[in-house]
C-alpha positions in Angstrom: -40.2 -9.4 -12.5 -40.0 -11.0 -9.1 -38.7 -9.8 -5.8 -35.8 -11.7 -4.4 -34.7 -11.4 -0.8 -31.2 -12.4 0.0 -31.0 -13.2 3.7 -27.5 -13.1 5.2 -28.6 -15.9 7.6 -26.6 -14.8 10.6 -27.3 -11.2 11.7 -30.8 -10.5 10.5 -29.7 -8.5 7.5 -30.9 -8.9 4.0 -30.8 -7.3 0.6 -33.3 -7.3 -2.2 -33.0 -7.8 -5.9 -35.2 -8.3 -8.9 -35.2 -11.3 -11.2 -37.1 -12.0 -14.4 -39.2 -15.2 -14.8 -37.7 -17.5 -17.4 -34.2 -16.2 -17.0 -31.3 -17.2 -14.7 -30.4 -15.5 -11.4 -27.2 -14.2 -12.8 -25.8 -11.1 -11.1 -28.7 -10.9 -8.7 -26.9 -13.3 -6.6 -24.2 -11.3 -4.8 -21.4 -12.8 -2.7 -21.8 -11.5 0.8 -18.9 -11.3 3.4 -18.8 -12.4 7.0 -15.8 -12.0 9.2 -14.3 -15.4 10.1 -16.5 -17.3 7.6 -16.4 -18.4 4.0 -19.5 -18.1 1.9 -20.8 -21.5 0.6 -23.7 -20.3 -1.5 -27.4 -19.4 -1.6 -30.0 -21.9 -0.6 -33.8 -22.1 -0.7 -33.9 -22.8 3.1 -31.9 -21.5 6.1 -30.8 -25.1 6.7 -30.9 -27.8 4.0 -32.8 -26.8 0.9 -31.6 -26.6 -2.7 -28.5 -24.7 -3.7 -29.2 -21.9 -6.1 -26.4 -20.6 -8.4 -26.2 -17.7 -10.9 -27.1 -20.3 -13.6 -30.2 -21.6 -11.9 -33.5 -21.0 -13.8 -35.8 -18.5 -12.0 -38.9 -20.3 -13.4 -38.0 -23.4 -11.4 -38.0 -21.5 -8.1 -40.8 -19.0 -8.3 -44.5 -18.9 -9.0 -46.1 -15.9 -10.8 -46.1 -12.9 -8.5 -44.1 -14.6 -5.7 -41.4 -13.1 -3.6 -38.7 -15.6 -2.8 -36.1 -15.7 -0.1 -32.7 -17.3 -0.5 -30.5 -17.9 2.5 -26.7 -17.5 2.6 -24.8 -20.6 3.9 -21.5 -20.1 5.8 -18.6 -22.3 6.8 -16.4 -21.2 9.7 -12.9 -20.6 8.7 -10.2 -22.9 10.0 -6.9 -21.8 11.5 -4.0 -23.5 13.3 -2.0 -22.9 16.4 1.6 -24.2 16.6 3.4 -24.0 19.9 7.0 -22.9 20.3 8.7 -23.7 23.7 11.1 -20.7 23.2 14.0 -22.5 24.9 11.9 -24.8 26.9 11.5 -28.5 26.6 8.2 -30.4 25.9 5.8 -30.8 23.0 2.4 -29.6 22.3 0.6 -30.8 19.2 -0.6 -28.4 16.5 -4.2 -27.4 17.2 -6.8 -26.9 14.6 -9.6 -24.3 15.4 -12.6 -22.9 13.7 -13.7 -19.3 13.9 -15.9 -18.7 17.0 -14.6 -21.9 18.6 -13.3 -21.3 22.2 -10.0 -22.8 23.3 -8.1 -22.8 26.6 -4.4 -22.2 26.1 -2.2 -24.9 27.6 -1.1 -24.6 31.3 2.2 -23.7 32.7 3.4 -27.3 32.9 3.3 -27.8 29.1 6.9 -26.7 28.7 9.7 -26.5 31.2 12.9 -24.5 31.3 15.5 -24.9 34.0 16.0 -21.6 35.9 12.9 -20.0 34.4 9.3 -19.7 35.4 6.6 -19.9 32.7 4.9 -16.5 32.4 2.4 -16.9 29.6 2.0 -17.2 25.9 2.7 -14.6 23.2 0.6 -14.6 20.0 1.5 -11.8 17.7 1.6 -8.6 19.8 -0.6 -10.0 22.5 0.4 -11.9 25.7 -2.0 -14.3 27.4 -1.9 -16.2 30.7 -1.7 -19.9 30.9 -5.1 -21.6 30.7 -6.6 -18.4 29.2 -9.7 -19.0 27.0 -9.3 -17.5 23.6 -11.2 -17.5 20.3 -11.1 -15.8 16.9 -7.4 -15.2 17.0 -7.5 -14.8 13.2 -10.4 -14.5 10.7 -8.7 -15.7 7.5 -9.0 -19.3 6.4 -6.0 -21.6 6.6 -3.7 -19.3 8.6 -1.1 -20.7 11.1 -0.3 -18.7 14.2 2.8 -19.3 16.3 2.1 -19.4 20.1 5.4 -18.7 21.9 6.1 -19.6 25.5 7.2 -16.7 27.6 9.7 -17.1 30.5 10.8 -15.1 33.5 14.2 -15.9 35.1 14.1 -17.2 38.6 15.9 -15.1 41.2 17.4 -16.5 44.4 18.8 -14.6 47.4 21.6 -16.2 49.4 22.2 -15.0 52.9 25.7 -15.4 54.4 26.1 -16.2 58.1 29.4 -15.9 59.9 28.8 -19.0 62.0 30.4 -17.3 65.0 33.1 -15.5 63.1 33.7 -11.8 62.7 33.1 -9.8 59.6 30.3 -8.4 57.6 27.4 -10.6 56.9 25.1 -9.9 54.0 23.1 -11.4 51.2 23.4 -11.5 47.5 20.8 -12.1 44.8 21.4 -14.3 41.8 19.3 -14.6 38.7 19.6 -17.8 36.7 
C-alpha cells in the first residue's frame, strides 16, 4: 500500500487515502467540492502535470514506499447578467462573468426614463447603487441573473404668484 495525499489546491486542505501498487486508483479519488468552481480532475502537479483518473495505474505513478500527492484542478463557474430597463429606454449587452471576477454595475445613464430618476439595480432580493462593484452573485455554473433598473418618480413643486392680484397664493407638488 501507498499513501496518497489529495490536495484541494485552493485552501490548504487535503485528505489522505491508500492505494495498492499494481492496481488502479479507483474509489481513492474522491470528487471534492468548492463553492463557485467546477472540479476538473486530479493532477500530478498543482499546475500542469498529468491528469490522473480512477482508471489510472498506480504503478505508473509511484515508486515502492512513496507517498504521492495529487492536486485538484478547478475551473471558475460562469454566470450571466441580463439587464432589464424596467420601463426605461436603452440597451446594455448581456455580461458573462466568472466566479470571483469583480464587475462594476453600469452607471445611471445606462437607461433613461422620462419623469423618473434612476435609483439603482435590483438583483434578486438585493438592491445595489449604480457603479457598485459586485462579485460572486451566484455560485452555480451557467445561471442567468436578471438585473432590473430601479426608478424613483421625480417630484416638482410649482409656486403660484398673484402678480399683483388679490387672493391666496400657494404652491402645489406634482409627481410625474
